[in-house]
PDB file of N, CA, C, O and CB in Angstrom:
ATOM      1  N   MET A   1       0.223 -27.895  -9.069  1.00  0.00           N
ATOM      2  CA  MET A   1       1.173 -26.897  -9.570  1.00  0.00           C
ATOM      3  C   MET A   1       0.580 -25.495  -9.440  1.00  0.00           C
ATOM      4  O   MET A   1       1.324 -24.517  -9.351  1.00  0.00           O
ATOM      5  CB  MET A   1       1.548 -27.189 -11.045  1.00  0.00           C
ATOM      6  N   SER A   2      -0.733 -25.387  -9.429  1.00  0.00           N
ATOM      7  CA  SER A   2      -1.365 -24.057  -9.377  1.00  0.00           C
ATOM      8  C   SER A   2      -1.478 -23.557  -7.936  1.00  0.00           C
ATOM      9  O   SER A   2      -1.698 -22.365  -7.717  1.00  0.00           O
ATOM     10  CB  SER A   2      -2.765 -24.100 -10.030  1.00  0.00           C
ATOM     11  N   ASP A   3      -1.331 -24.447  -6.950  1.00  0.00           N
ATOM     12  CA  ASP A   3      -1.435 -24.017  -5.544  1.00  0.00           C
ATOM     13  C   ASP A   3      -0.319 -23.031  -5.150  1.00  0.00           C
ATOM     14  O   ASP A   3      -0.619 -21.968  -4.606  1.00  0.00           O
ATOM     15  CB  ASP A   3      -1.389 -25.245  -4.620  1.00  0.00           C
ATOM     16  N   PRO A   4       0.953 -23.355  -5.408  1.00  0.00           N
ATOM     17  CA  PRO A   4       2.019 -22.400  -5.046  1.00  0.00           C
ATOM     18  C   PRO A   4       1.836 -21.072  -5.768  1.00  0.00           C
ATOM     19  O   PRO A   4       2.073 -20.013  -5.186  1.00  0.00           O
ATOM     20  CB  PRO A   4       3.406 -22.986  -5.377  1.00  0.00           C
ATOM     21  N   ASP A   5       1.420 -21.119  -7.021  1.00  0.00           N
ATOM     22  CA  ASP A   5       1.214 -19.878  -7.779  1.00  0.00           C
ATOM     23  C   ASP A   5       0.124 -19.041  -7.127  1.00  0.00           C
ATOM     24  O   ASP A   5       0.258 -17.827  -6.974  1.00  0.00           O
ATOM     25  CB  ASP A   5       0.844 -20.187  -9.250  1.00  0.00           C
ATOM     26  N   ARG A   6      -0.959 -19.715  -6.745  1.00  0.00           N
ATOM     27  CA  ARG A   6      -2.073 -18.974  -6.124  1.00  0.00           C
ATOM     28  C   ARG A   6      -1.604 -18.371  -4.794  1.00  0.00           C
ATOM     29  O   ARG A   6      -1.913 -17.221  -4.478  1.00  0.00           O
ATOM     30  CB  ARG A   6      -3.315 -19.911  -5.897  1.00  0.00           C
ATOM     31  N   LYS A   7      -0.853 -19.167  -4.019  1.00  0.00           N
ATOM     32  CA  LYS A   7      -0.365 -18.679  -2.720  1.00  0.00           C
ATOM     33  C   LYS A   7       0.550 -17.470  -2.939  1.00  0.00           C
ATOM     34  O   LYS A   7       0.453 -16.471  -2.227  1.00  0.00           O
ATOM     35  CB  LYS A   7       0.394 -19.809  -1.948  1.00  0.00           C
ATOM     36  N   LYS A   8       1.434 -17.573  -3.928  1.00  0.00           N
ATOM     37  CA  LYS A   8       2.358 -16.466  -4.208  1.00  0.00           C
ATOM     38  C   LYS A   8       1.569 -15.226  -4.633  1.00  0.00           C
ATOM     39  O   LYS A   8       1.877 -14.114  -4.203  1.00  0.00           O
ATOM     40  CB  LYS A   8       3.382 -16.866  -5.315  1.00  0.00           C
ATOM     41  N   ALA A   9       0.557 -15.415  -5.471  1.00  0.00           N
ATOM     42  CA  ALA A   9      -0.252 -14.281  -5.932  1.00  0.00           C
ATOM     43  C   ALA A   9      -0.945 -13.626  -4.741  1.00  0.00           C
ATOM     44  O   ALA A   9      -1.019 -12.401  -4.647  1.00  0.00           O
ATOM     45  CB  ALA A   9      -1.299 -14.738  -6.987  1.00  0.00           C
ATOM     46  N   LYS A  10      -1.456 -14.466  -3.829  1.00  0.00           N
ATOM     47  CA  LYS A  10      -2.143 -13.918  -2.641  1.00  0.00           C
ATOM     48  C   LYS A  10      -1.149 -13.118  -1.801  1.00  0.00           C
ATOM     49  O   LYS A  10      -1.477 -12.033  -1.321  1.00  0.00           O
ATOM     50  CB  LYS A  10      -2.784 -15.064  -1.785  1.00  0.00           C
ATOM     51  N   SER A  11       0.056 -13.645  -1.620  1.00  0.00           N
ATOM     52  CA  SER A  11       1.070 -12.940  -0.827  1.00  0.00           C
ATOM     53  C   SER A  11       1.433 -11.620  -1.502  1.00  0.00           C
ATOM     54  O   SER A  11       1.539 -10.588  -0.839  1.00  0.00           O
ATOM     55  CB  SER A  11       2.338 -13.820  -0.642  1.00  0.00           C
ATOM     56  N   ASP A  12       1.621 -11.656  -2.817  1.00  0.00           N
ATOM     57  CA  ASP A  12       1.957 -10.430  -3.545  1.00  0.00           C
ATOM     58  C   ASP A  12       0.831  -9.416  -3.413  1.00  0.00           C
ATOM     59  O   ASP A  12       1.085  -8.220  -3.265  1.00  0.00           O
ATOM     60  CB  ASP A  12       2.232 -10.733  -5.033  1.00  0.00           C
ATOM     61  N   ALA A  13      -0.415  -9.885  -3.465  1.00  0.00           N
ATOM     62  CA  ALA A  13      -1.559  -8.974  -3.343  1.00  0.00           C
ATOM     63  C   ALA A  13      -1.558  -8.334  -1.963  1.00  0.00           C
ATOM     64  O   ALA A  13      -1.843  -7.144  -1.823  1.00  0.00           O
ATOM     65  CB  ALA A  13      -2.897  -9.723  -3.593  1.00  0.00           C
ATOM     66  N   ARG A  14      -1.234  -9.133  -0.933  1.00  0.00           N
ATOM     67  CA  ARG A  14      -1.206  -8.591   0.438  1.00  0.00           C
ATOM     68  C   ARG A  14      -0.109  -7.534   0.545  1.00  0.00           C
ATOM     69  O   ARG A  14      -0.327  -6.468   1.122  1.00  0.00           O
ATOM     70  CB  ARG A  14      -0.973  -9.728   1.487  1.00  0.00           C
ATOM     71  N   ILE A  15       1.065  -7.826  -0.006  1.00  0.00           N
ATOM     72  CA  ILE A  15       2.172  -6.854   0.035  1.00  0.00           C
ATOM     73  C   ILE A  15       1.773  -5.602  -0.739  1.00  0.00           C
ATOM     74  O   ILE A  15       2.026  -4.484  -0.289  1.00  0.00           O
ATOM     75  CB  ILE A  15       3.485  -7.468  -0.557  1.00  0.00           C
ATOM     76  N   GLY A  16       1.154  -5.787  -1.896  1.00  0.00           N
ATOM     77  CA  GLY A  16       0.709  -4.640  -2.691  1.00  0.00           C
ATOM     78  C   GLY A  16      -0.293  -3.803  -1.918  1.00  0.00           C
ATOM     79  O   GLY A  16      -0.266  -2.574  -1.985  1.00  0.00           O
ATOM     80  N   GLY A  17      -1.177  -4.467  -1.185  1.00  0.00           N
ATOM     81  CA  GLY A  17      -2.171  -3.740  -0.389  1.00  0.00           C
ATOM     82  C   GLY A  17      -1.507  -2.926   0.707  1.00  0.00           C
ATOM     83  O   GLY A  17      -1.891  -1.785   0.962  1.00  0.00           O
ATOM     84  N   MET A  18      -0.502  -3.521   1.359  1.00  0.00           N
ATOM     85  CA  MET A  18       0.195  -2.782   2.430  1.00  0.00           C
ATOM     86  C   MET A  18       0.944  -1.593   1.846  1.00  0.00           C
ATOM     87  O   MET A  18       0.971  -0.519   2.447  1.00  0.00           O
ATOM     88  CB  MET A  18       1.179  -3.710   3.193  1.00  0.00           C
ATOM     89  N   VAL A  19       1.551  -1.780   0.679  1.00  0.00           N
ATOM     90  CA  VAL A  19       2.265  -0.674   0.026  1.00  0.00           C
ATOM     91  C   VAL A  19       1.279   0.424  -0.343  1.00  0.00           C
ATOM     92  O   VAL A  19       1.554   1.605  -0.130  1.00  0.00           O
ATOM     93  CB  VAL A  19       3.025  -1.169  -1.238  1.00  0.00           C
ATOM     94  N   ALA A  20       0.126   0.040  -0.898  1.00  0.00           N
ATOM     95  CA  ALA A  20      -0.890   1.028  -1.273  1.00  0.00           C
ATOM     96  C   ALA A  20      -1.372   1.788  -0.040  1.00  0.00           C
ATOM     97  O   ALA A  20      -1.544   3.006  -0.088  1.00  0.00           O
ATOM     98  CB  ALA A  20      -2.081   0.342  -1.980  1.00  0.00           C
ATOM     99  N   ALA A  21      -1.590   1.074   1.059  1.00  0.00           N
ATOM    100  CA  ALA A  21      -2.046   1.726   2.295  1.00  0.00           C
ATOM    101  C   ALA A  21      -0.975   2.690   2.800  1.00  0.00           C
ATOM    102  O   ALA A  21      -1.291   3.797   3.236  1.00  0.00           O
ATOM    103  CB  ALA A  21      -2.382   0.669   3.389  1.00  0.00           C
ATOM    104  N   ALA A  22       0.284   2.276   2.741  1.00  0.00           N
ATOM    105  CA  ALA A  22       1.378   3.145   3.193  1.00  0.00           C
ATOM    106  C   ALA A  22       1.444   4.402   2.339  1.00  0.00           C
ATOM    107  O   ALA A  22       1.651   5.502   2.853  1.00  0.00           O
ATOM    108  CB  ALA A  22       2.728   2.397   3.144  1.00  0.00           C
ATOM    109  N   VAL A  23       1.267   4.234   1.025  1.00  0.00           N
ATOM    110  CA  VAL A  23       1.294   5.390   0.119  1.00  0.00           C
ATOM    111  C   VAL A  23       0.142   6.333   0.436  1.00  0.00           C
ATOM    112  O   VAL A  23       0.322   7.551   0.464  1.00  0.00           O
ATOM    113  CB  VAL A  23       1.221   4.933  -1.357  1.00  0.00           C
ATOM    114  N   LEU A  24      -1.051   5.770   0.676  1.00  0.00           N
ATOM    115  CA  LEU A  24      -2.212   6.614   0.997  1.00  0.00           C
ATOM    116  C   LEU A  24      -1.968   7.386   2.290  1.00  0.00           C
ATOM    117  O   LEU A  24      -2.265   8.578   2.371  1.00  0.00           O
ATOM    118  CB  LEU A  24      -3.496   5.757   1.121  1.00  0.00           C
ATOM    119  N   VAL A  25      -1.428   6.707   3.298  1.00  0.00           N
ATOM    120  CA  VAL A  25      -1.145   7.379   4.577  1.00  0.00           C
ATOM    121  C   VAL A  25      -0.108   8.479   4.364  1.00  0.00           C
ATOM    122  O   VAL A  25      -0.247   9.583   4.890  1.00  0.00           O
ATOM    123  CB  VAL A  25      -0.641   6.359   5.643  1.00  0.00           C
ATOM    124  N   PHE A  26       0.934   8.170   3.587  1.00  0.00           N
ATOM    125  CA  PHE A  26       1.980   9.160   3.325  1.00  0.00           C
ATOM    126  C   PHE A  26       1.392  10.381   2.624  1.00  0.00           C
ATOM    127  O   PHE A  26       1.700  11.518   2.984  1.00  0.00           O
ATOM    128  CB  PHE A  26       3.110   8.544   2.471  1.00  0.00           C
ATOM    129  N   LEU A  27       0.544  10.142   1.619  1.00  0.00           N
ATOM    130  CA  LEU A  27      -0.078  11.263   0.898  1.00  0.00           C
ATOM    131  C   LEU A  27      -0.962  12.075   1.831  1.00  0.00           C
ATOM    132  O   LEU A  27      -0.969  13.304   1.764  1.00  0.00           O
ATOM    133  CB  LEU A  27      -0.905  10.750  -0.298  1.00  0.00           C
ATOM    134  N   ALA A  28      -1.706  11.403   2.700  1.00  0.00           N
ATOM    135  CA  ALA A  28      -2.593  12.110   3.635  1.00  0.00           C
ATOM    136  C   ALA A  28      -1.768  12.985   4.575  1.00  0.00           C
ATOM    137  O   ALA A  28      -2.097  14.153   4.784  1.00  0.00           O
ATOM    138  CB  ALA A  28      -3.454  11.103   4.451  1.00  0.00           C
ATOM    139  N   VAL A  29      -0.699  12.429   5.141  1.00  0.00           N
ATOM    140  CA  VAL A  29       0.155  13.196   6.060  1.00  0.00           C
ATOM    141  C   VAL A  29       0.803  14.359   5.317  1.00  0.00           C
ATOM    142  O   VAL A  29       0.848  15.477   5.829  1.00  0.00           O
ATOM    143  CB  VAL A  29       1.244  12.288   6.695  1.00  0.00           C
ATOM    144  N   PHE A  30       1.303  14.100   4.112  1.00  0.00           N
ATOM    145  CA  PHE A  30       1.941  15.149   3.320  1.00  0.00           C
ATOM    146  C   PHE A  30       0.952  16.271   3.025  1.00  0.00           C
ATOM    147  O   PHE A  30       1.301  17.449   3.103  1.00  0.00           O
ATOM    148  CB  PHE A  30       2.499  14.572   2.007  1.00  0.00           C
ATOM    149  N   THR A  31      -0.293  15.900   2.683  1.00  0.00           N
ATOM    150  CA  THR A  31      -1.322  16.906   2.396  1.00  0.00           C
ATOM    151  C   THR A  31      -1.615  17.746   3.633  1.00  0.00           C
ATOM    152  O   THR A  31      -1.724  18.969   3.539  1.00  0.00           O
ATOM    153  CB  THR A  31      -2.613  16.232   1.897  1.00  0.00           C
ATOM    154  N   VAL A  32      -1.744  17.100   4.793  1.00  0.00           N
ATOM    155  CA  VAL A  32      -2.025  17.835   6.038  1.00  0.00           C
ATOM    156  C   VAL A  32      -0.887  18.809   6.333  1.00  0.00           C
ATOM    157  O   VAL A  32      -1.129  19.973   6.651  1.00  0.00           O
ATOM    158  CB  VAL A  32      -2.220  16.852   7.233  1.00  0.00           C
ATOM    159  N   ILE A  33       0.350  18.335   6.228  1.00  0.00           N
ATOM    160  CA  ILE A  33       1.504  19.204   6.499  1.00  0.00           C
ATOM    161  C   ILE A  33       1.529  20.359   5.501  1.00  0.00           C
ATOM    162  O   ILE A  33       1.786  21.504   5.873  1.00  0.00           O
ATOM    163  CB  ILE A  33       2.834  18.398   6.428  1.00  0.00           C
ATOM    164  N   PHE A  34       1.260  20.051   4.231  1.00  0.00           N
ATOM    165  CA  PHE A  34       1.280  21.093   3.197  1.00  0.00           C
ATOM    166  C   PHE A  34       0.215  22.149   3.485  1.00  0.00           C
ATOM    167  O   PHE A  34       0.472  23.346   3.358  1.00  0.00           O
ATOM    168  CB  PHE A  34       1.056  20.475   1.794  1.00  0.00           C
ATOM    169  N   VAL A  35      -0.979  21.704   3.872  1.00  0.00           N
ATOM    170  CA  VAL A  35      -2.072  22.642   4.169  1.00  0.00           C
ATOM    171  C   VAL A  35      -1.727  23.486   5.395  1.00  0.00           C
ATOM    172  O   VAL A  35      -1.923  24.701   5.391  1.00  0.00           O
ATOM    173  CB  VAL A  35      -3.404  21.879   4.402  1.00  0.00           C
ATOM    174  N   LEU A  36      -1.215  22.843   6.438  1.00  0.00           N
ATOM    175  CA  LEU A  36      -0.873  23.588   7.660  1.00  0.00           C
ATOM    176  C   LEU A  36       0.268  24.568   7.395  1.00  0.00           C
ATOM    177  O   LEU A  36       0.257  25.690   7.901  1.00  0.00           O
ATOM    178  CB  LEU A  36      -0.483  22.615   8.797  1.00  0.00           C
ATOM    179  N   ALA A  37       1.248  24.147   6.606  1.00  0.00           N
ATOM    180  CA  ALA A  37       2.400  25.012   6.331  1.00  0.00           C
ATOM    181  C   ALA A  37       2.017  26.115   5.343  1.00  0.00           C
ATOM    182  O   ALA A  37       2.518  27.236   5.425  1.00  0.00           O
ATOM    183  CB  ALA A  37       3.585  24.182   5.776  1.00  0.00           C
ATOM    184  N   GLY A  38       1.123  25.784   4.409  1.00  0.00           N
ATOM    185  CA  GLY A  38       0.759  26.752   3.372  1.00  0.00           C
ATOM    186  C   GLY A  38      -0.246  27.747   3.868  1.00  0.00           C
ATOM    187  O   GLY A  38      -0.660  28.632   3.119  1.00  0.00           O
TER     188      GLY A  38
END
């Protein structure tokens, strides 16, 4: 019963990691644009 839960947690962690990476990239690009424009 704990195997599906562990698999789901791992999948959620992977999705969370991709979201975090996307947010970091977005912030980096936004910062570069802000600095260049400012």
